[in-house]
N, C-alpha and C positions, 0 to 999 in steps of 0.2 A: 557581543556581535549583534545585539538588537538594533534594529533600524527604527524608523519613526513609528509611533503608536498609531493604530487604525483610526481613520477619520470618522467612519461610521461605526456605531456600536456593533459588537459581535453577538449574534443571536444563535449561531450554531458553529460547531467545530467538528470537522471530519478528520480522522486519524488513519494513517497507514498502520498496519499491525507489526509485522516482523521487521526488526531494525529500528522501529519507532517506539512502540509500547512494550514489546517483548524482544528478546534475543534468542533465536533458535539455532543460528549458525548453520542454516541450510547449505548444503554443498551444491551451489548452482553450477559449478563447472561439471560435476558429475551428472547433474540433471541434463545439461546440454549435450554432453557426450552420448548419453543413453538415447536421447531423443533423436540426435543425428544418426545414430546407429539404426534406429527404427525407420527413419526416413530412407536410408540407404537400402535397408532390407525390403522396403516397399517398392524399390525400383527407381527411386528418384536420386538426382545428384545432390548429395548432402552439402557439397561445397557452396551451392547456390544460396543456401539458407544460413550459413555459418555466422554471418554478421548480424542476424536478427536475434531478438530476445526469444526466450523459450516458448512462450505462448504465441508469439507471432509466427514462429516456425510452424506450429501446429495449424494455425489458421491459414497460412500460406500454402502448406503442403497438402492439406486435406482436399481442397478443390481439384487438385491435379490427379487425384486417384479415382478410379472408376467406382470403387466402393471403399470409402474411408472409415467405415464403422469399426473394423477390426484394428486398423492403425490407431485410431483415436482412443479406443478402449485400452490398447496396450500402452499407449503413451500416458494416458491418465493414471493407469495402475503404477507405472514407473514413477511418475511425479509424486503420487500420493505416498508410495512406499518410502521415498526419500524424505518427504516432508514429515511423515509420522515418526520416522526415526530421529529426525532432528528435534522434534517436540519433547523427546525424553529428557533433554538437558535444557529446556527452555527456562529463561530467567526473566524477571520483570525489569524493564528499563527503569532507571533511577526516577522515583517519584511519579511513575505513570498512573497507578491506580488512584493515588491521592489527588493528582491533577484532574483526572476525569471527574472525581467526586466534587472537587472544588468548582468545576464548571456547572455541574448539575445543581449544586446548592445555590447557584446564582441564576438559575433558570436559563442556562445556556445549553442548547440541545447538543447531544453528543452521538456521533456515529463512527463506525469503523468500516473502512473500505479496504479490502485486501485481495491480492491476486492469488492467495493461497487457497487450497481446497477446503471445503466445509469439514471434511474429516480431520484435517490437521488443525484447523481453527478450533473445532470442538475440543480436541485433545489439549491444545495449548491453554485454552481458557478454563478447562477443568482443573488445570494445575495452577493457573495464575488468573483468578477472577478479576475482570476489569469492568467497572460500571459503564454501561452504554445503553442507548435506546434503540439503535438501528445497527445491523451488521450485514454487510454484503460481501460475500466471497466471490470467487470467479464463476461459481455455478449460478449466481443470482443475477447475472447481467449478460446480455449478448456480446458486449464489448467491455473489456477491462481497461484500467489505467494503462497508458496515458490518455486513452479515449475519455472525454469528459462525461460520457453517458453514465459511467460507473458512479461518478460523484453526483450527477443530477438525479439519478434514481434514489440515492440516499437522502439527498436534500428534500426530494418530493415526499418521501416517507416521514421525514422529520417536520414537514410543513415549513421549511425554511427557504428564504430567498438567497441566491448566490451572492448578491452584493452585501449581505449582512453575515456572510459565512466565510470560513477560512479552512483551507486544507493544510494539514501538517504531515510531513513525511521525511524520510531519510534518503529518498532517491530522487533523481532528477524528474522521473516520470510522475512523481507525486506533485511536484511544483508545476510541471507542464499541464497535468490534468486539471489542477486547480485554476490555473490561469485560463485554460481553454473553456472552463465551465463558468467563467466570469466571477470567480471567487478570489479572495486574497490568499496568499500562500506563505507558508513558513517552512523553511528547510531545516532539518535536524542534522547538524554536522557531527556525526559520530567520529570516534577516534580513528576509524578505518579510512575516513575520507580526507583528501587533501584540503588545505585551507580554502582554496578557490573553487571547490567543487561546484558550488551553485552560482558562481559569479556571472556566467553568460546568461543565466535565466533571470537574474535580478528579482528574487522573491521579495516579498514585503518585509521579511525578517529572516534572520538565520540565528539559530540557537544551538547550544551545545547539549543541553539536557531539557527534558520536557517541562520541569517546573518554571523555567524561564518564561514560559508563556504567560504566567501571571502578570509579570511586569509589563509585557507588551499589550495584553488585553486590558489590564486595569493598573495603571502606574501607581495608584494610591495604595495598592495591596502590598507593595514592596517595603 
């Protein structure tokens, strides 16, 4: 499912974490239910927010509250609790650590950008060490993916330019963020995703497993 190889050399690669480099099987449905329950308990109409993603619900609901501090604290605690529980069974995605080291060995900068909490990321990486140079969680940026700021901050820390960089992730918002940041993008089509999951976004490449990046970045490596 690889598409054309990049025209410009790749100097940096940013990766999503959960679903891309590791698998934690976070129960996002449960997360959303609990957040919507907190929204309702705060006196807002939860139905208004139901179609939004979890973090967008928080950013949309908070300004509507006179004092959102307690609401946000309870919401964060709920999300972190679920994320930490999911980390107990975390597994490495096929070839992830080896791929990251392959990039670093070729002087290609490596960063991880994730919407997960720093607590969950720390626990996951303590179980599954992944070589990287920069890591930005949702606590490290005022706006998370699909907002391109999340990626731009990571590139800035890596000293990398968007046009020589690529974003790799298993969700549409990873591809959307990469494109909005002026980067190339690679979608990871996990077995949970339908074959046409990324079609409307037209990423630069679609892969099934992380090691396929080698062929896309450096065809002579295959």
